[in-house]
C-alpha positions in Angstrom: -83.0 -25.8 -2.0 -79.5 -25.2 -4.6 -82.1 -24.3 -6.9 -84.5 -22.1 -4.9 -81.3 -19.8 -3.4 -79.6 -19.4 -7.1 -83.3 -18.5 -8.3 -83.6 -15.8 -5.4 -80.1 -14.5 -6.0 -80.7 -14.2 -9.7 -84.3 -12.5 -9.1 -82.5 -10.1 -6.7 -79.3 -9.2 -8.0 -80.5 -6.3 -10.0 -83.4 -5.2 -7.9 -82.0 -4.2 -4.3 -79.0 -4.3 -2.4 -80.7 -5.5 0.8 -83.1 -8.4 -0.9 -79.8 -9.0 -2.7 -77.7 -9.6 0.2 -80.5 -12.1 1.5 -80.3 -14.1 -0.8 -76.4 -14.4 -0.8 -76.6 -15.4 2.4 -79.3 -18.2 1.4 -76.7 -19.3 -1.0 -73.5 -19.2 1.5 -76.1 -21.7 3.5 -77.1 -24.2 0.3 -73.1 -24.3 -0.1 -72.7 -25.0 3.5 -75.2 -28.2 2.6 -74.0 -28.9 -0.4 -72.3 -32.0 -1.1 -69.7 -30.4 -3.4 -68.9 -27.8 -0.7 -65.4 -28.9 -1.1 -65.3 -27.6 -4.9 -63.1 -24.7 -3.9 -61.4 -23.4 -7.0 -61.6 -19.6 -6.4 -61.1 -20.1 -2.6 -57.5 -18.7 -2.7 -58.4 -15.5 -4.4 -61.1 -14.8 -1.8 -59.1 -15.6 1.3 -56.3 -13.2 0.1 -58.8 -10.3 -0.3 -59.6 -10.5 3.3 -56.8 -11.2 4.0 -55.0 -8.3 2.4 -57.8 -6.1 4.1 -57.0 -7.2 7.6 -53.4 -6.6 7.1 -54.1 -2.9 6.0 -55.8 -2.3 8.6 -52.9 -2.9 11.3 -55.3 -4.0 13.9 -57.9 -6.6 14.8 -60.1 -4.2 16.7 -63.6 -4.9 15.8 -64.2 -1.4 14.1 -61.5 -2.1 11.4 -62.1 -5.7 11.6 -65.9 -5.2 10.5 -64.7 -2.5 7.7 -62.6 -5.4 6.3 -64.9 -8.1 6.2 -67.7 -5.6 4.8 -65.4 -4.4 1.8 -64.4 -8.5 1.2 -67.7 -9.6 1.3 -68.5 -8.3 -1.9 -66.6 -11.5 -3.1 -67.9 -14.0 -1.2 -69.4 -15.7 -3.9 -65.8 -17.2 -5.3 -65.9 -19.0 -2.1 -70.2 -19.8 -1.9 -70.6 -20.3 -5.7 -68.6 -22.8 -7.0 -70.2 -25.4 -4.3 -73.9 -24.7 -5.5 -73.3 -24.3 -9.1 -71.7 -27.2 -9.9 -74.5 -29.1 -8.4 -77.1 -28.1 -10.7 -77.9 -29.5 -14.1 -77.8 -28.4 -17.5 -81.3 -27.6 -18.1 -81.5 -25.9 -14.2 -78.8 -23.6 -15.8 -80.8 -22.4 -18.3 -83.8 -22.0 -16.2 -81.3 -19.4 -13.7 -80.1 -17.6 -17.0 -84.3 -17.3 -18.1 -84.9 -16.1 -14.2 -81.9 -13.2 -14.6 -82.9 -12.3 -17.6 -86.1 -11.6 -16.6 -84.7 -9.5 -13.5 -82.5 -7.6 -15.8 -85.3 -6.3 -18.3 -87.4 -5.0 -15.4 -84.7 -3.3 -14.0 -84.0 -1.7 -17.3 -87.6 -0.9 -18.0 -88.0 0.2 -14.2 -85.4 3.0 -15.1 -86.6 3.9 -18.0 -90.2 4.4 -16.3 -88.2 7.0 -14.4 -86.8 8.6 -17.2 -90.0 8.8 -18.4 -91.6 10.1 -15.3 -88.9 12.7 -14.9 -89.2 14.1 -18.1 -85.6 14.9 -18.5 -82.6 13.0 -20.1 -81.0 10.6 -18.8 -77.5 12.9 -19.4 -79.0 15.5 -17.8 -80.8 14.2 -15.3 -79.1 10.2 -14.6 -81.5 7.9 -12.9 -80.7 4.8 -10.8 -83.7 2.2 -11.0 -83.5 0.0 -8.3 -79.7 0.5 -7.9 -78.0 2.5 -5.1 -76.3 4.9 -7.6 -76.9 5.5 -11.5 -73.7 4.3 -12.4 -74.1 1.6 -10.7 -76.9 0.7 -13.1 -74.9 0.9 -15.8 -72.2 -0.9 -14.8 -74.0 -4.3 -13.2 -76.5 -5.1 -15.9 -73.6 -5.8 -18.5 -72.3 -9.3 -17.1 -76.8 -10.4 -17.6 -76.5 -7.6 -20.9 -73.7 -10.6 -22.2 -75.6 -13.1 -21.3 -78.8 -12.5 -23.2 -77.0 -11.0 -26.1 -75.2 -14.4 -26.5 -78.1 -16.2 -26.3 -79.9 -13.9 -28.7 -83.0 -12.9 -26.3 -83.4 -9.8 -28.1 -86.4 -8.3 -25.6 -84.1 -8.5 -22.3 -81.2 -7.0 -24.0 -83.0 -4.2 -25.4 -84.6 -3.4 -21.5 -81.2 -4.1 -19.9 -79.4 -1.7 -23.3 -82.4 0.6 -22.4 -81.2 0.6 -18.4 -77.2 1.0 -19.4 -78.5 4.3 -21.6 -80.5 5.8 -18.8 -77.1 6.2 -16.3 -76.7 8.8 -18.2 -72.7 8.5 -18.6 -70.6 7.6 -21.3 -68.7 5.5 -19.4 -71.4 2.5 -19.6 -72.1 2.9 -23.0 -68.2 2.9 -23.5 -68.1 -0.9 -21.8 -71.5 -1.9 -23.9 -69.7 -1.5 -27.1 -66.2 -3.7 -25.8 -68.9 -6.0 -24.4 -70.7 -6.4 -27.5 -66.9 -6.6 -29.6 -66.2 -9.7 -27.1 -69.2 -11.2 -28.5 -67.6 -10.9 -31.9 -63.5 -11.3 -31.4 -61.2 -13.1 -29.0 -62.3 -11.3 -25.2 -58.6 -10.5 -25.3 -58.6 -8.8 -28.3 -61.6 -6.5 -26.7 -60.0 -5.7 -23.5 -57.5 -5.0 -25.2 -59.0 -2.8 -27.8 -61.0 -0.6 -25.2 -58.3 0.2 -23.0 -56.5 1.7 -26.1 -60.5 3.5 -26.5 -60.2 4.6 -23.3 -57.0 6.3 -23.1 -58.0 8.2 -26.8 -61.2 9.6 -25.2 -59.0 10.6 -22.3 -56.7 12.3 -24.6 -59.3 13.9 -26.4 -60.5 15.4 -23.3 -57.7 17.6 -22.4 -58.6 20.4 -20.6 -62.3 19.8 -20.3 -62.6 20.6 -16.1 -64.6 16.9 -15.4 -61.0 15.4 -16.3 -59.0 17.6 -14.4 -61.2 16.8 -11.5 -60.9 12.6 -13.1 -56.7 13.7 -13.2 -57.0 15.1 -9.5 -59.0 11.4 -7.7 -56.3 9.8 -9.9 -53.0 11.6 -8.9 -54.0 11.8 -5.6 -54.9 8.2 -4.9 -52.1 6.6 -6.5 -49.8 8.7 -3.8 -51.8 6.9 -1.4 -51.4 3.7 -2.9 -47.1 5.1 -3.6 -47.0 6.2 0.3 -48.7 3.1 1.7 -48.1 -0.4 -0.3 -49.6 -2.4 2.5 -52.7 -0.3 2.2 -54.5 2.1 4.9 -57.2 0.0 5.3 -61.4 1.0 4.5 -61.5 2.8 7.7 -59.0 5.4 6.8 -58.7 5.7 4.0 -60.9 8.7 3.0 -59.2 10.8 5.7 -55.8 9.7 4.4 -56.9 10.5 0.4 -58.7 14.1 1.5 -55.0 15.0 2.6 -53.5 13.6 -0.6 -55.8 15.5 -2.4 -55.3 18.6 -0.6 -51.8 18.3 -1.8 -52.3 17.8 -5.3 -54.9 20.8 -5.3 -55.6 22.7 -2.1 -59.4 22.9 -1.5 -60.4 19.8 -4.0 -62.7 17.5 -1.8 -64.2 14.3 -3.1 -62.2 11.3 -0.6 -65.2 8.8 -1.6 -62.9 6.7 -4.0 -60.5 7.3 -6.8 -62.9 6.6 -9.5 -60.2 3.9 -11.1 -60.5 0.3 -9.9 -56.8 -0.6 -9.3 -55.3 2.8 -7.8 -59.0 2.6 -5.2 -57.8 -1.5 -4.8 -54.0 -0.7 -3.7 -55.1 2.3 -1.8 -57.3 0.5 0.3 -55.6 -3.5 0.6 -52.2 -2.3 -0.4 -50.5 -4.3 -3.7 -51.2 -7.3 -2.0 -54.9 -7.4 -2.1 -54.5 -5.6 -6.1 -52.7 -9.1 -6.9 -55.3 -11.1 -5.4 -58.3 -9.2 -7.1 -56.7 -9.9 -10.2 -55.8 -13.4 -9.3 -59.5 -13.2 -8.7 -60.6 -12.5 -12.1 -58.1 -14.6 -14.0 -59.1 -17.5 -12.7 -63.1 -16.3 -13.6 -62.0 -15.5 -17.0 -60.2 -18.9 -17.4 -63.5 -21.3 -16.3 -66.5 -19.0 -17.9 -67.8 -18.8 -21.3 -67.5 -16.4 -24.4 -70.1 -14.3 -22.2 -69.1 -14.5 -18.8 -65.8 -13.1 -20.4 -67.5 -10.3 -22.1 -69.0 -9.2 -18.8 -65.5 -9.2 -17.6 -63.5 -7.3 -20.0 -66.7 -4.4 -20.0 -66.4 -4.1 -16.2 -62.8 -3.6 -15.9 -62.5 -1.5 -19.0 -65.2 0.9 -16.9 -63.0 0.4 -13.7 -60.1 2.4 -15.5 -62.4 5.5 -15.0 -65.0 4.2 -12.2 -64.4 2.1 -9.2 -66.8 -0.9 -11.1 -64.3 -3.4 -8.4 -65.3 -1.6 -5.6 -69.1 -1.7 -6.2 -70.8 -4.6 -4.0 -73.6 -4.5 -6.6 -71.3 -4.8 -9.6 -69.2 -7.2 -8.1 -72.2 -9.5 -7.3 -73.6 -9.4 -10.4 -70.0 -10.1 -12.2 -69.4 -13.1 -10.1 -73.0 -14.6 -10.7 -72.9 -14.4 -14.2 -69.8 -15.5 -14.8 -69.9 -18.4 -12.3 -73.6 -20.1 -14.0 -71.5 -21.9 -17.0 -68.4 -22.6 -14.9 -68.7 -25.6 -12.9 -70.1 -28.3 -14.4 -71.8 -31.2 -12.3 -70.3 -34.8 -11.9 -71.3 -36.7 -14.8 -70.8 -33.7 -17.3 -67.4 -32.3 -16.7 -64.9 -32.8 -13.2 -65.8 -35.8 -10.4 -68.0 -34.7 -8.0 -65.8 -32.6 -5.4 -62.8 -32.2 -7.8 -61.3 -29.2 -7.9 -60.0 -28.5 -12.1 -57.0 -27.0 -12.5 -56.8 -23.3 -13.5 -55.6 -24.2 -17.0 -58.9 -27.0 -17.6 -61.0 -26.5 -20.0 -65.0 -25.8 -18.6 -67.5 -27.5 -20.5 -70.6 -25.2 -22.2 -74.4 -26.6 -21.1 -76.0 -26.5 -25.0 -79.2 -25.3 -25.1 -80.4 -27.8 -26.2 -80.1 -30.4 -23.3 -76.5 -31.5 -24.2 -73.0 -30.4 -23.5 -70.5 -29.1 -25.6 -67.5 -30.3 -26.3 -64.5 -28.3 -24.1 -64.6 -24.7 -25.0 -61.5 -23.0 -27.3 -60.2 -19.3 -27.8 -61.8 -19.9 -31.2 -65.4 -20.7 -29.7 -65.2 -19.0 -25.8 
């Protein structure tokens, strides 16, 4: 049941929100039934994110409580993922990789077919493929793309790269470049380089009308985050943001999100939840392999100009692909039921069926 639930998850991750959610529930049921359900290295940040959202709402009435839980649900794989991944053999992980890369390739081809059908270049009329938004298409494929490039699965990588290009935005393309760089140089260096490149691009676009709009979003979001350090809650954030935007630029109205993951997280759930999300990302980073870190770097860099970490489909893909190599079964790594310390070296499955030694900065 464990492998089948995960196979459905990886198959449906890029093929629609509703099917993906159904598969996630099955993974949760598999985690409850797993003998390794006490393997919970990321339970702390998962609960902290949810508590931050609850405290920001300042009420336990059904409406705000449900809104907070839905937002926290994006990160549910932090809790239900480790027990089921821990129960896998290396060969089963390899088969999950095959399933996930196949699904990602289908999503990329789907997007390419949409562009052909429209007869319009994606930078003029972007498409969303099977995803809910064209930028979701661009960012949610990146964790799988990193895995395809690491394993030299060139056909799948080309198909997913096509999907990213069909999103029609420079943000996902920059993140793809950072992803590729992180597979060649140490991931922290690629992450720093991506942040610097983003700042340079923003500087070069000074005076551009689109950048002016983003500046209003960033300024208003920061104003909300600083004025409400505990957050305003998912149910109130749009109303409060709209007021802040009217102060920054009268007549401007786009209260959906701040186009920056850090600003949006702080505005919605407060600085405590911002720390909890950082804690979750660091925990994933320290437990995954080179491809997982490349995917995290790409999504985080995208989060400087888009709320990638507030996007359910992006977060779910990021968690699934980074957790895939992160927790080894008993006999292949830590003992069953044991929770590895944060700085413990993981063991990475080898394509030949063996297990490599502990990862090092040079090898991961």
